[in-house]
mmCIF file of the N, C-alpha and C atoms, coordinates in Angstrom:
data_MODEL
# 
_entry.id   MODEL 
# 
loop_
_atom_site.group_PDB 
_atom_site.id 
_atom_site.type_symbol 
_atom_site.label_atom_id 
_atom_site.label_alt_id 
_atom_site.label_comp_id 
_atom_site.label_asym_id 
_atom_site.label_entity_id 
_atom_site.label_seq_id 
_atom_site.pdbx_PDB_ins_code 
_atom_site.Cartn_x 
_atom_site.Cartn_y 
_atom_site.Cartn_z 
_atom_site.occupancy 
_atom_site.B_iso_or_equiv 
_atom_site.pdbx_formal_charge 
_atom_site.auth_seq_id 
_atom_site.auth_comp_id 
_atom_site.auth_asym_id 
_atom_site.auth_atom_id 
_atom_site.pdbx_PDB_model_num 
ATOM 1   N N  . UNK A 1 1  ? 7.232   5.605   -10.997 1.00 0.00 ? 1  UNK A N  1 
ATOM 2   C CA . UNK A 1 1  ? 6.393   6.675   -11.686 1.00 0.00 ? 1  UNK A CA 1 
ATOM 3   C C  . UNK A 1 1  ? 5.450   5.965   -13.040 1.00 0.00 ? 1  UNK A C  1 
ATOM 4   N N  . UNK A 1 2  ? 5.839   4.885   -13.366 1.00 0.00 ? 2  UNK A N  1 
ATOM 5   C CA . UNK A 1 2  ? 5.346   4.126   -14.651 1.00 0.00 ? 2  UNK A CA 1 
ATOM 6   C C  . UNK A 1 2  ? 4.417   3.106   -13.885 1.00 0.00 ? 2  UNK A C  1 
ATOM 7   N N  . UNK A 1 3  ? 4.351   2.752   -12.845 1.00 0.00 ? 3  UNK A N  1 
ATOM 8   C CA . UNK A 1 3  ? 3.491   1.923   -12.088 1.00 0.00 ? 3  UNK A CA 1 
ATOM 9   C C  . UNK A 1 3  ? 1.973   2.691   -11.999 1.00 0.00 ? 3  UNK A C  1 
ATOM 10  N N  . UNK A 1 4  ? 2.439   4.122   -11.995 1.00 0.00 ? 4  UNK A N  1 
ATOM 11  C CA . UNK A 1 4  ? 0.826   4.885   -11.697 1.00 0.00 ? 4  UNK A CA 1 
ATOM 12  C C  . UNK A 1 4  ? 0.544   5.498   -12.830 1.00 0.00 ? 4  UNK A C  1 
ATOM 13  N N  . UNK A 1 5  ? 1.531   5.623   -13.875 1.00 0.00 ? 5  UNK A N  1 
ATOM 14  C CA . UNK A 1 5  ? 0.861   6.084   -15.050 1.00 0.00 ? 5  UNK A CA 1 
ATOM 15  C C  . UNK A 1 5  ? 0.144   5.018   -15.680 1.00 0.00 ? 5  UNK A C  1 
ATOM 16  N N  . UNK A 1 6  ? 0.742   3.425   -15.546 1.00 0.00 ? 6  UNK A N  1 
ATOM 17  C CA . UNK A 1 6  ? -0.048  2.358   -16.295 1.00 0.00 ? 6  UNK A CA 1 
ATOM 18  C C  . UNK A 1 6  ? -1.693  2.118   -15.723 1.00 0.00 ? 6  UNK A C  1 
ATOM 19  N N  . UNK A 1 7  ? -1.229  2.637   -14.087 1.00 0.00 ? 7  UNK A N  1 
ATOM 20  C CA . UNK A 1 7  ? -2.725  2.361   -13.392 1.00 0.00 ? 7  UNK A CA 1 
ATOM 21  C C  . UNK A 1 7  ? -3.737  3.887   -13.731 1.00 0.00 ? 7  UNK A C  1 
ATOM 22  N N  . UNK A 1 8  ? -3.422  4.496   -14.066 1.00 0.00 ? 8  UNK A N  1 
ATOM 23  C CA . UNK A 1 8  ? -4.058  5.780   -14.580 1.00 0.00 ? 8  UNK A CA 1 
ATOM 24  C C  . UNK A 1 8  ? -4.505  5.366   -15.995 1.00 0.00 ? 8  UNK A C  1 
ATOM 25  N N  . UNK A 1 9  ? -3.525  4.537   -17.107 1.00 0.00 ? 9  UNK A N  1 
ATOM 26  C CA . UNK A 1 9  ? -4.210  4.695   -17.942 1.00 0.00 ? 9  UNK A CA 1 
ATOM 27  C C  . UNK A 1 9  ? -5.617  3.505   -18.252 1.00 0.00 ? 9  UNK A C  1 
ATOM 28  N N  . UNK A 1 10 ? -4.980  2.560   -17.077 1.00 0.00 ? 10 UNK A N  1 
ATOM 29  C CA . UNK A 1 10 ? -6.317  1.472   -16.711 1.00 0.00 ? 10 UNK A CA 1 
ATOM 30  C C  . UNK A 1 10 ? -7.710  1.982   -16.368 1.00 0.00 ? 10 UNK A C  1 
ATOM 31  N N  . UNK A 1 11 ? -7.396  3.077   -15.715 1.00 0.00 ? 11 UNK A N  1 
ATOM 32  C CA . UNK A 1 11 ? -8.560  3.920   -15.116 1.00 0.00 ? 11 UNK A CA 1 
ATOM 33  C C  . UNK A 1 11 ? -9.559  4.605   -16.223 1.00 0.00 ? 11 UNK A C  1 
ATOM 34  N N  . UNK A 1 12 ? -8.618  4.832   -17.385 1.00 0.00 ? 12 UNK A N  1 
ATOM 35  C CA . UNK A 1 12 ? -9.251  5.639   -18.416 1.00 0.00 ? 12 UNK A CA 1 
ATOM 36  C C  . UNK A 1 12 ? -9.941  4.694   -19.479 1.00 0.00 ? 12 UNK A C  1 
ATOM 37  N N  . UNK A 1 13 ? -9.238  3.437   -19.378 1.00 0.00 ? 13 UNK A N  1 
ATOM 38  C CA . UNK A 1 13 ? -9.459  2.530   -20.576 1.00 0.00 ? 13 UNK A CA 1 
ATOM 39  C C  . UNK A 1 13 ? -10.230 1.163   -20.053 1.00 0.00 ? 13 UNK A C  1 
ATOM 40  N N  . UNK A 1 14 ? -11.347 1.624   -19.388 1.00 0.00 ? 14 UNK A N  1 
ATOM 41  C CA . UNK A 1 14 ? -11.833 0.191   -18.489 1.00 0.00 ? 14 UNK A CA 1 
ATOM 42  C C  . UNK A 1 14 ? -12.311 -0.853  -19.476 1.00 0.00 ? 14 UNK A C  1 
ATOM 43  N N  . UNK A 1 15 ? -12.452 -0.704  -20.655 1.00 0.00 ? 15 UNK A N  1 
ATOM 44  C CA . UNK A 1 15 ? -12.435 -2.038  -21.369 1.00 0.00 ? 15 UNK A CA 1 
ATOM 45  C C  . UNK A 1 15 ? -11.320 -3.057  -21.568 1.00 0.00 ? 15 UNK A C  1 
ATOM 46  N N  . UNK A 1 16 ? -9.972  -2.720  -21.138 1.00 0.00 ? 16 UNK A N  1 
ATOM 47  C CA . UNK A 1 16 ? -8.812  -3.195  -21.251 1.00 0.00 ? 16 UNK A CA 1 
ATOM 48  C C  . UNK A 1 16 ? -9.209  -4.945  -21.004 1.00 0.00 ? 16 UNK A C  1 
ATOM 49  N N  . UNK A 1 17 ? -8.457  -5.953  -21.795 1.00 0.00 ? 17 UNK A N  1 
ATOM 50  C CA . UNK A 1 17 ? -8.432  -7.047  -22.100 1.00 0.00 ? 17 UNK A CA 1 
ATOM 51  C C  . UNK A 1 17 ? -8.042  -7.322  -20.320 1.00 0.00 ? 17 UNK A C  1 
ATOM 52  N N  . UNK A 1 18 ? -8.618  -8.684  -19.801 1.00 0.00 ? 18 UNK A N  1 
ATOM 53  C CA . UNK A 1 18 ? -8.160  -9.245  -18.388 1.00 0.00 ? 18 UNK A CA 1 
ATOM 54  C C  . UNK A 1 18 ? -6.604  -9.267  -18.292 1.00 0.00 ? 18 UNK A C  1 
ATOM 55  N N  . UNK A 1 19 ? -5.937  -9.933  -19.073 1.00 0.00 ? 19 UNK A N  1 
ATOM 56  C CA . UNK A 1 19 ? -4.652  -10.114 -18.679 1.00 0.00 ? 19 UNK A CA 1 
ATOM 57  C C  . UNK A 1 19 ? -3.492  -9.073  -18.512 1.00 0.00 ? 19 UNK A C  1 
ATOM 58  N N  . UNK A 1 20 ? -3.954  -7.825  -19.379 1.00 0.00 ? 20 UNK A N  1 
ATOM 59  C CA . UNK A 1 20 ? -3.339  -6.244  -19.482 1.00 0.00 ? 20 UNK A CA 1 
ATOM 60  C C  . UNK A 1 20 ? -3.791  -5.584  -18.139 1.00 0.00 ? 20 UNK A C  1 
ATOM 61  N N  . UNK A 1 21 ? -5.147  -5.610  -17.611 1.00 0.00 ? 21 UNK A N  1 
ATOM 62  C CA . UNK A 1 21 ? -5.502  -5.468  -16.594 1.00 0.00 ? 21 UNK A CA 1 
ATOM 63  C C  . UNK A 1 21 ? -4.878  -5.774  -15.237 1.00 0.00 ? 21 UNK A C  1 
ATOM 64  N N  . UNK A 1 22 ? -4.688  -7.060  -15.147 1.00 0.00 ? 22 UNK A N  1 
ATOM 65  C CA . UNK A 1 22 ? -3.664  -7.817  -14.233 1.00 0.00 ? 22 UNK A CA 1 
ATOM 66  C C  . UNK A 1 22 ? -2.398  -7.315  -14.172 1.00 0.00 ? 22 UNK A C  1 
ATOM 67  N N  . UNK A 1 23 ? -1.717  -7.577  -15.258 1.00 0.00 ? 23 UNK A N  1 
ATOM 68  C CA . UNK A 1 23 ? -0.065  -7.111  -15.157 1.00 0.00 ? 23 UNK A CA 1 
ATOM 69  C C  . UNK A 1 23 ? -0.187  -5.778  -14.606 1.00 0.00 ? 23 UNK A C  1 
ATOM 70  N N  . UNK A 1 24 ? -1.083  -4.898  -15.344 1.00 0.00 ? 24 UNK A N  1 
ATOM 71  C CA . UNK A 1 24 ? -0.738  -3.746  -14.601 1.00 0.00 ? 24 UNK A CA 1 
ATOM 72  C C  . UNK A 1 24 ? -0.959  -3.695  -13.049 1.00 0.00 ? 24 UNK A C  1 
ATOM 73  N N  . UNK A 1 25 ? -2.240  -4.139  -12.551 1.00 0.00 ? 25 UNK A N  1 
ATOM 74  C CA . UNK A 1 25 ? -2.525  -4.529  -11.268 1.00 0.00 ? 25 UNK A CA 1 
ATOM 75  C C  . UNK A 1 25 ? -1.045  -4.958  -10.316 1.00 0.00 ? 25 UNK A C  1 
ATOM 76  N N  . UNK A 1 26 ? -0.399  -5.832  -10.904 1.00 0.00 ? 26 UNK A N  1 
ATOM 77  C CA . UNK A 1 26 ? 0.645   -6.552  -10.150 1.00 0.00 ? 26 UNK A CA 1 
ATOM 78  C C  . UNK A 1 26 ? 1.840   -5.502  -10.149 1.00 0.00 ? 26 UNK A C  1 
ATOM 79  N N  . UNK A 1 27 ? 1.615   -4.657  -11.151 1.00 0.00 ? 27 UNK A N  1 
ATOM 80  C CA . UNK A 1 27 ? 2.707   -3.732  -11.313 1.00 0.00 ? 27 UNK A CA 1 
ATOM 81  C C  . UNK A 1 27 ? 2.774   -2.721  -10.278 1.00 0.00 ? 27 UNK A C  1 
ATOM 82  N N  . UNK A 1 28 ? 1.436   -2.297  -10.142 1.00 0.00 ? 28 UNK A N  1 
ATOM 83  C CA . UNK A 1 28 ? 1.085   -1.379  -9.165  1.00 0.00 ? 28 UNK A CA 1 
ATOM 84  C C  . UNK A 1 28 ? 1.802   -1.970  -7.677  1.00 0.00 ? 28 UNK A C  1 
ATOM 85  N N  . UNK A 1 29 ? 1.334   -3.129  -7.518  1.00 0.00 ? 29 UNK A N  1 
ATOM 86  C CA . UNK A 1 29 ? 1.204   -3.742  -5.933  1.00 0.00 ? 29 UNK A CA 1 
ATOM 87  C C  . UNK A 1 29 ? 3.211   -4.053  -6.273  1.00 0.00 ? 29 UNK A C  1 
ATOM 88  N N  . UNK A 1 30 ? 3.746   -4.489  -6.745  1.00 0.00 ? 30 UNK A N  1 
ATOM 89  C CA . UNK A 1 30 ? 4.934   -4.222  -6.861  1.00 0.00 ? 30 UNK A CA 1 
ATOM 90  C C  . UNK A 1 30 ? 5.765   -3.254  -6.737  1.00 0.00 ? 30 UNK A C  1 
ATOM 91  N N  . UNK A 1 31 ? 5.034   -1.981  -7.031  1.00 0.00 ? 31 UNK A N  1 
ATOM 92  C CA . UNK A 1 31 ? 5.744   -1.083  -6.678  1.00 0.00 ? 31 UNK A CA 1 
ATOM 93  C C  . UNK A 1 31 ? 5.587   -0.376  -5.276  1.00 0.00 ? 31 UNK A C  1 
ATOM 94  N N  . UNK A 1 32 ? 4.145   -0.517  -4.541  1.00 0.00 ? 32 UNK A N  1 
ATOM 95  C CA . UNK A 1 32 ? 4.081   -0.292  -3.319  1.00 0.00 ? 32 UNK A CA 1 
ATOM 96  C C  . UNK A 1 32 ? 3.967   -1.155  -2.150  1.00 0.00 ? 32 UNK A C  1 
ATOM 97  N N  . UNK A 1 33 ? 4.178   -2.277  -2.582  1.00 0.00 ? 33 UNK A N  1 
ATOM 98  C CA . UNK A 1 33 ? 4.288   -3.501  -1.630  1.00 0.00 ? 33 UNK A CA 1 
ATOM 99  C C  . UNK A 1 33 ? 5.467   -4.699  -1.958  1.00 0.00 ? 33 UNK A C  1 
ATOM 100 N N  . UNK A 1 34 ? 6.397   -4.442  -1.711  1.00 0.00 ? 34 UNK A N  1 
ATOM 101 C CA . UNK A 1 34 ? 8.079   -5.275  -2.081  1.00 0.00 ? 34 UNK A CA 1 
ATOM 102 C C  . UNK A 1 34 ? 7.502   -6.934  -1.389  1.00 0.00 ? 34 UNK A C  1 
ATOM 103 N N  . UNK A 1 35 ? 8.015   -7.539  -1.908  1.00 0.00 ? 35 UNK A N  1 
ATOM 104 C CA . UNK A 1 35 ? 8.154   -8.690  -1.571  1.00 0.00 ? 35 UNK A CA 1 
ATOM 105 C C  . UNK A 1 35 ? 8.815   -9.210  -0.331  1.00 0.00 ? 35 UNK A C  1 
ATOM 106 N N  . UNK A 1 36 ? 9.850   -8.237  -0.178  1.00 0.00 ? 36 UNK A N  1 
ATOM 107 C CA . UNK A 1 36 ? 10.737  -8.838  1.089   1.00 0.00 ? 36 UNK A CA 1 
ATOM 108 C C  . UNK A 1 36 ? 10.337  -8.791  2.324   1.00 0.00 ? 36 UNK A C  1 
ATOM 109 N N  . UNK A 1 37 ? 10.968  -9.631  3.122   1.00 0.00 ? 37 UNK A N  1 
ATOM 110 C CA . UNK A 1 37 ? 10.739  -9.836  4.421   1.00 0.00 ? 37 UNK A CA 1 
ATOM 111 C C  . UNK A 1 37 ? 11.212  -8.862  5.475   1.00 0.00 ? 37 UNK A C  1 
ATOM 112 N N  . UNK A 1 38 ? 12.305  -8.179  4.923   1.00 0.00 ? 38 UNK A N  1 
ATOM 113 C CA . UNK A 1 38 ? 12.536  -7.242  6.017   1.00 0.00 ? 38 UNK A CA 1 
ATOM 114 C C  . UNK A 1 38 ? 11.706  -5.718  6.081   1.00 0.00 ? 38 UNK A C  1 
ATOM 115 N N  . UNK A 1 39 ? 11.473  -6.001  4.669   1.00 0.00 ? 39 UNK A N  1 
ATOM 116 C CA . UNK A 1 39 ? 10.125  -4.658  4.611   1.00 0.00 ? 39 UNK A CA 1 
ATOM 117 C C  . UNK A 1 39 ? 9.143   -4.639  5.220   1.00 0.00 ? 39 UNK A C  1 
ATOM 118 N N  . UNK A 1 40 ? 8.434   -5.960  5.048   1.00 0.00 ? 40 UNK A N  1 
ATOM 119 C CA . UNK A 1 40 ? 7.486   -6.462  5.880   1.00 0.00 ? 40 UNK A CA 1 
ATOM 120 C C  . UNK A 1 40 ? 7.402   -6.304  7.054   1.00 0.00 ? 40 UNK A C  1 
ATOM 121 N N  . UNK A 1 41 ? 8.300   -6.725  7.696   1.00 0.00 ? 41 UNK A N  1 
ATOM 122 C CA . UNK A 1 41 ? 8.608   -6.812  9.432   1.00 0.00 ? 41 UNK A CA 1 
ATOM 123 C C  . UNK A 1 41 ? 8.554   -5.190  9.574   1.00 0.00 ? 41 UNK A C  1 
ATOM 124 N N  . UNK A 1 42 ? 9.271   -4.258  8.881   1.00 0.00 ? 42 UNK A N  1 
ATOM 125 C CA . UNK A 1 42 ? 9.730   -3.017  9.171   1.00 0.00 ? 42 UNK A CA 1 
ATOM 126 C C  . UNK A 1 42 ? 7.685   -2.520  9.448   1.00 0.00 ? 42 UNK A C  1 
ATOM 127 N N  . UNK A 1 43 ? 7.515   -2.689  8.216   1.00 0.00 ? 43 UNK A N  1 
ATOM 128 C CA . UNK A 1 43 ? 5.939   -1.992  8.174   1.00 0.00 ? 43 UNK A CA 1 
ATOM 129 C C  . UNK A 1 43 ? 5.444   -2.437  9.304   1.00 0.00 ? 43 UNK A C  1 
ATOM 130 N N  . UNK A 1 44 ? 5.231   -3.783  9.570   1.00 0.00 ? 44 UNK A N  1 
ATOM 131 C CA . UNK A 1 44 ? 4.459   -3.939  10.909  1.00 0.00 ? 44 UNK A CA 1 
ATOM 132 C C  . UNK A 1 44 ? 4.838   -3.330  12.069  1.00 0.00 ? 44 UNK A C  1 
ATOM 133 N N  . UNK A 1 45 ? 6.385   -3.356  12.153  1.00 0.00 ? 45 UNK A N  1 
ATOM 134 C CA . UNK A 1 45 ? 6.803   -3.127  13.493  1.00 0.00 ? 45 UNK A CA 1 
ATOM 135 C C  . UNK A 1 45 ? 6.330   -1.090  13.579  1.00 0.00 ? 45 UNK A C  1 
ATOM 136 N N  . UNK A 1 46 ? 6.338   -0.616  12.379  1.00 0.00 ? 46 UNK A N  1 
ATOM 137 C CA . UNK A 1 46 ? 6.030   0.730   12.666  1.00 0.00 ? 46 UNK A CA 1 
ATOM 138 C C  . UNK A 1 46 ? 4.229   0.938   12.508  1.00 0.00 ? 46 UNK A C  1 
ATOM 139 N N  . UNK A 1 47 ? 3.531   -0.004  12.345  1.00 0.00 ? 47 UNK A N  1 
ATOM 140 C CA . UNK A 1 47 ? 1.921   0.134   12.394  1.00 0.00 ? 47 UNK A CA 1 
ATOM 141 C C  . UNK A 1 47 ? 2.043   -0.218  14.097  1.00 0.00 ? 47 UNK A C  1 
ATOM 142 N N  . UNK A 1 48 ? 2.865   -0.963  14.676  1.00 0.00 ? 48 UNK A N  1 
ATOM 143 C CA . UNK A 1 48 ? 2.634   -1.308  16.116  1.00 0.00 ? 48 UNK A CA 1 
ATOM 144 C C  . UNK A 1 48 ? 2.816   -0.106  16.818  1.00 0.00 ? 48 UNK A C  1 
ATOM 145 N N  . UNK A 1 49 ? 3.867   0.637   16.405  1.00 0.00 ? 49 UNK A N  1 
ATOM 146 C CA . UNK A 1 49 ? 4.471   1.702   17.053  1.00 0.00 ? 49 UNK A CA 1 
ATOM 147 C C  . UNK A 1 49 ? 3.434   2.840   17.216  1.00 0.00 ? 49 UNK A C  1 
ATOM 148 N N  . UNK A 1 50 ? 2.898   2.867   15.999  1.00 0.00 ? 50 UNK A N  1 
ATOM 149 C CA . UNK A 1 50 ? 1.722   4.041   16.105  1.00 0.00 ? 50 UNK A CA 1 
ATOM 150 C C  . UNK A 1 50 ? 0.596   3.596   16.735  1.00 0.00 ? 50 UNK A C  1 
ATOM 151 N N  . UNK A 1 51 ? 0.023   2.201   16.717  1.00 0.00 ? 51 UNK A N  1 
ATOM 152 C CA . UNK A 1 51 ? -0.803  1.363   17.710  1.00 0.00 ? 51 UNK A CA 1 
ATOM 153 C C  . UNK A 1 51 ? -0.543  1.968   19.083  1.00 0.00 ? 51 UNK A C  1 
ATOM 154 N N  . UNK A 1 52 ? -0.068  1.676   19.839  1.00 0.00 ? 52 UNK A N  1 
ATOM 155 C CA . UNK A 1 52 ? 0.825   1.755   20.833  1.00 0.00 ? 52 UNK A CA 1 
ATOM 156 C C  . UNK A 1 52 ? 0.557   3.348   21.066  1.00 0.00 ? 52 UNK A C  1 
ATOM 157 N N  . UNK A 1 53 ? 1.159   4.105   20.514  1.00 0.00 ? 53 UNK A N  1 
ATOM 158 C CA . UNK A 1 53 ? 0.846   5.591   20.628  1.00 0.00 ? 53 UNK A CA 1 
ATOM 159 C C  . UNK A 1 53 ? -0.426  6.044   20.900  1.00 0.00 ? 53 UNK A C  1 
ATOM 160 N N  . UNK A 1 54 ? -1.312  5.610   19.850  1.00 0.00 ? 54 UNK A N  1 
ATOM 161 C CA . UNK A 1 54 ? -2.712  6.158   19.863  1.00 0.00 ? 54 UNK A CA 1 
ATOM 162 C C  . UNK A 1 54 ? -3.306  5.436   21.273  1.00 0.00 ? 54 UNK A C  1 
ATOM 163 N N  . UNK A 1 55 ? -3.091  4.222   21.515  1.00 0.00 ? 55 UNK A N  1 
ATOM 164 C CA . UNK A 1 55 ? -4.124  3.739   22.791  1.00 0.00 ? 55 UNK A CA 1 
ATOM 165 C C  . UNK A 1 55 ? -3.089  4.663   23.682  1.00 0.00 ? 55 UNK A C  1 
ATOM 166 N N  . UNK A 1 56 ? -1.821  4.465   23.764  1.00 0.00 ? 56 UNK A N  1 
ATOM 167 C CA . UNK A 1 56 ? -1.393  5.449   24.856  1.00 0.00 ? 56 UNK A CA 1 
ATOM 168 C C  . UNK A 1 56 ? -2.057  6.971   25.007  1.00 0.00 ? 56 UNK A C  1 
ATOM 169 N N  . UNK A 1 57 ? -2.319  7.774   24.322  1.00 0.00 ? 57 UNK A N  1 
ATOM 170 C CA . UNK A 1 57 ? -3.006  8.824   23.737  1.00 0.00 ? 57 UNK A CA 1 
ATOM 171 C C  . UNK A 1 57 ? -4.505  8.845   24.495  1.00 0.00 ? 57 UNK A C  1 
ATOM 172 N N  . UNK A 1 58 ? -5.121  7.854   24.010  1.00 0.00 ? 58 UNK A N  1 
ATOM 173 C CA . UNK A 1 58 ? -6.586  7.752   24.092  1.00 0.00 ? 58 UNK A CA 1 
ATOM 174 C C  . UNK A 1 58 ? -6.957  7.417   25.449  1.00 0.00 ? 58 UNK A C  1 
ATOM 175 N N  . UNK A 1 59 ? -5.667  7.207   26.440  1.00 0.00 ? 59 UNK A N  1 
ATOM 176 C CA . UNK A 1 59 ? -5.583  6.439   28.020  1.00 0.00 ? 59 UNK A CA 1 
ATOM 177 C C  . UNK A 1 59 ? -5.313  7.685   28.778  1.00 0.00 ? 59 UNK A C  1 
ATOM 178 N N  . UNK A 1 60 ? -4.687  8.874   28.049  1.00 0.00 ? 60 UNK A N  1 
ATOM 179 C CA . UNK A 1 60 ? -4.346  9.828   28.844  1.00 0.00 ? 60 UNK A CA 1 
ATOM 180 C C  . UNK A 1 60 ? -5.593  10.770  28.872  1.00 0.00 ? 60 UNK A C  1 
ATOM 181 N N  . UNK A 1 61 ? -5.345  11.051  30.353  1.00 0.00 ? 61 UNK A N  1 
ATOM 182 C CA . UNK A 1 61 ? -6.440  12.287  30.609  1.00 0.00 ? 61 UNK A CA 1 
ATOM 183 C C  . UNK A 1 61 ? -6.659  13.492  29.895  1.00 0.00 ? 61 UNK A C  1 
ATOM 184 N N  . UNK A 1 62 ? -7.682  13.971  29.641  1.00 0.00 ? 62 UNK A N  1 
ATOM 185 C CA . UNK A 1 62 ? -7.589  15.372  28.789  1.00 0.00 ? 62 UNK A CA 1 
ATOM 186 C C  . UNK A 1 62 ? -7.462  16.384  29.709  1.00 0.00 ? 62 UNK A C  1 
ATOM 187 N N  . UNK A 1 63 ? -6.750  17.521  29.488  1.00 0.00 ? 63 UNK A N  1 
ATOM 188 C CA . UNK A 1 63 ? -6.081  18.451  30.210  1.00 0.00 ? 63 UNK A CA 1 
ATOM 189 C C  . UNK A 1 63 ? -7.243  19.840  30.147  1.00 0.00 ? 63 UNK A C  1 
# 
């Protein structure tokens, strides 16, 4: 929540100095995009599954 609050604060304070803006952006990215390889592999696996299901649905005939 603190990363989201900081990002909202940043939106309301567009004149914030560059270093503070970058720190807040890094904090937000860290909250939603962890750097662990296992997490990244799982996200990729889930995305592939969604894509496969989408393609299968598009290939099936309409009833």
